[in-house]
C-alpha positions as CSV (number, residue, x, y, z in Angstrom):
1,M,151.8,159.4,-59.3
2,L,154.6,156.8,-59.7
3,C,155.7,156.7,-56.0
4,G,158.3,154.0,-55.5
5,S,158.5,153.1,-59.2
6,P,161.9,153.1,-61.0
7,Q,160.7,156.0,-63.2
8,N,159.8,158.1,-60.2
9,N,163.1,157.4,-58.5
10,V,165.1,158.4,-61.6
11,Y,162.8,161.5,-61.8
12,S,163.6,162.4,-58.2
13,F,167.3,162.3,-59.0
14,L,166.9,164.3,-62.3
15,K,165.0,167.1,-60.6
16,Q,168.3,168.6,-59.5
17,L,169.7,168.6,-63.1
18,R,169.2,171.2,-65.8
19,K,167.0,170.0,-68.7
20,I,169.9,169.9,-71.2
21,L,171.9,167.6,-68.9
22,V,169.1,165.1,-68.8
23,R,168.8,165.1,-72.6
24,Q,172.5,164.7,-73.0
25,L,173.1,162.0,-70.4
26,T,174.8,158.9,-71.8
27,W,175.3,155.6,-70.2
28,D,179.1,156.0,-70.1
29,R,178.6,158.8,-67.6
30,V,176.5,156.6,-65.2
31,D,178.5,154.4,-62.8
32,L,176.0,152.2,-61.2
33,K,178.6,150.2,-59.2
34,K,180.0,153.3,-57.5
35,G,176.7,155.2,-57.5
36,W,177.8,158.3,-59.4
37,V,176.8,160.3,-62.5
38,Y,179.8,162.0,-64.0
39,L,179.3,165.3,-66.0
40,P,182.6,166.1,-67.8
41,T,184.1,169.5,-68.5
42,G,182.1,171.3,-71.1
43,S,178.8,169.5,-70.4
44,T,177.7,171.8,-67.6
45,K,176.6,175.5,-67.5
46,T,179.8,176.3,-65.5
47,D,182.0,174.2,-67.8
48,Q,183.3,172.5,-64.7
49,P,183.2,168.7,-64.3
50,R,180.7,167.4,-61.7
51,M,180.2,164.2,-59.9
52,I,176.6,163.7,-58.8
53,P,175.9,161.0,-56.2
54,L,173.1,158.5,-56.8
55,N,171.1,157.4,-53.8
56,T,170.1,153.7,-53.6
57,L,166.6,154.3,-55.0
58,A,168.1,156.2,-58.0
59,Q,170.8,153.5,-58.5
60,N,168.2,150.8,-58.5
61,A,166.0,152.8,-60.9
62,F,168.8,153.4,-63.4
63,Q,169.6,149.6,-63.1
64,A,165.9,148.8,-63.8
65,L,165.9,151.1,-66.8
66,K,169.1,149.6,-68.1
67,Q,167.7,146.0,-67.7
68,Y,164.4,147.1,-69.4
69,R,166.3,148.5,-72.4
70,E,168.5,145.3,-72.7
71,K,165.4,143.1,-72.5
72,H,163.7,145.1,-75.2
73,Q,166.9,145.4,-77.2
74,I,167.0,149.2,-77.0
75,F,170.7,149.9,-77.5
76,H,171.5,153.6,-77.5
77,S,174.3,155.6,-75.9
78,H,171.8,158.1,-74.4
79,V,170.1,157.1,-71.2
80,F,166.7,158.5,-72.1
81,T,165.1,157.4,-75.3
82,N,161.6,157.1,-76.6
83,K,159.8,153.7,-76.9
84,S,161.4,153.1,-80.3
85,G,164.8,153.6,-78.8
86,Q,165.5,157.0,-80.4
87,H,167.3,159.7,-78.4
88,I,164.9,162.2,-76.8
89,K,165.8,165.6,-78.1
90,D,163.1,167.5,-76.3
91,V,160.8,166.7,-73.4
92,K,158.6,169.8,-73.8
93,H,155.6,168.0,-75.3
94,S,155.6,165.2,-72.6
95,F,156.2,167.7,-69.9
96,D,153.4,169.9,-71.1
97,T,151.0,166.9,-71.2
98,A,151.9,165.9,-67.6
99,R,151.8,169.5,-66.4
100,K,148.3,170.0,-67.7
101,K,147.0,166.7,-66.3
102,A,148.4,167.7,-62.9
103,G,146.6,171.1,-63.1
104,L,149.8,173.2,-63.0
105,P,149.4,175.7,-65.9
106,H,152.4,177.9,-65.0
107,F,154.8,175.2,-63.9
108,R,158.1,175.1,-65.9
109,I,160.6,172.3,-66.2
110,H,163.3,174.4,-64.5
111,D,160.9,174.9,-61.5
112,Q,161.8,171.3,-60.6
113,R,165.4,172.3,-59.7
114,H,164.0,175.0,-57.4
115,D,161.7,172.4,-55.9
116,A,164.6,170.0,-55.2
117,A,166.7,172.7,-53.7
118,S,163.9,174.0,-51.6
119,H,163.2,170.5,-50.2
120,M,166.9,170.0,-49.4
121,A,167.0,173.3,-47.6
122,M,163.8,172.6,-45.6
123,A,165.3,169.2,-44.7
124,G,168.3,171.0,-43.1
125,E,170.9,170.4,-45.8
126,S,173.7,172.9,-45.8
127,L,173.7,175.5,-48.5
128,Y,177.2,174.3,-49.5
129,V,175.9,170.8,-50.2
130,I,172.9,172.2,-52.1
131,K,175.3,174.4,-54.1
132,E,177.4,171.4,-55.1
133,L,174.4,169.2,-56.0
134,L,172.9,171.9,-58.2
135,G,176.3,172.8,-59.7
136,H,176.2,176.5,-58.8
137,S,179.6,178.2,-59.3
138,S,178.9,180.6,-56.5
139,I,177.1,180.3,-53.1
140,K,175.3,183.5,-54.0
141,S,173.1,181.6,-56.4
142,T,172.2,179.1,-53.6
143,E,171.5,181.7,-50.9
144,R,168.0,182.2,-52.4
145,Y,167.1,179.0,-50.4
146,A,168.5,180.3,-47.0
147,H,165.1,181.7,-45.9
148,L,163.7,178.1,-45.9
149,Q,166.2,177.2,-43.2
150,T,164.8,179.3,-40.4
151,D,163.7,176.2,-38.4
152,N,167.2,174.8,-38.7
153,I,168.7,178.0,-37.5
154,K,166.3,178.0,-34.5
155,A,167.2,174.4,-33.8
156,A,170.9,175.2,-33.9
157,V,170.4,178.0,-31.4
158,N,168.5,175.7,-29.1
159,R,171.3,173.1,-29.4
160,K,173.8,175.7,-28.5
161,M,171.8,176.8,-25.5
162,T,171.4,173.2,-24.3
163,A,175.1,172.5,-24.7
164,T,176.0,175.7,-22.8
165,K,173.6,174.9,-20.0
166,S,175.0,171.3,-19.8
167,L,178.5,172.7,-19.5
168,Q,177.5,175.2,-16.9
169,E,175.7,172.5,-14.9
170,G,178.9,170.4,-15.2
171,E,181.0,173.2,-13.8
172,T,178.5,173.7,-10.9
173,D,178.6,169.9,-10.1
174,E,182.4,169.9,-10.1
175,G,182.4,172.9,-7.8
176,K,180.4,171.1,-5.1
């Protein structure tokens, strides 16, 4: 696995995107200074423009990719090209090779979006934030990940009980 490598950090960012958005991504939509990827109207499933934030690792990885391409004189408007600098039109063959090597015979490219959303939900991210990052037009699509947040709900109840107890103890102390 490529843990910590630029390729892996870009991959981690891309997991939340649909396959077609990855293939269509051009450098003019990547703002490395501000840390955003802009998807204009008409380029997304919902036809709504989206701004996707880049974390520091993804920003650095995109920067490293850009520097590699400049060093090797690969000049193409698309972010992802093959070794000869040609636009990648399909990743199916590469994905199938990696999937087989990993021993995941039934894993699909789109499963990566579900994986990213599931990890965000298990980490306690709000369904609204997950909805926005995935570009869902309705929270209904995102609610499929709600069952993964049971620990977060339990923790919220415990925080509420602790806060209520603290307030009640404060009232008792003031009454003395």
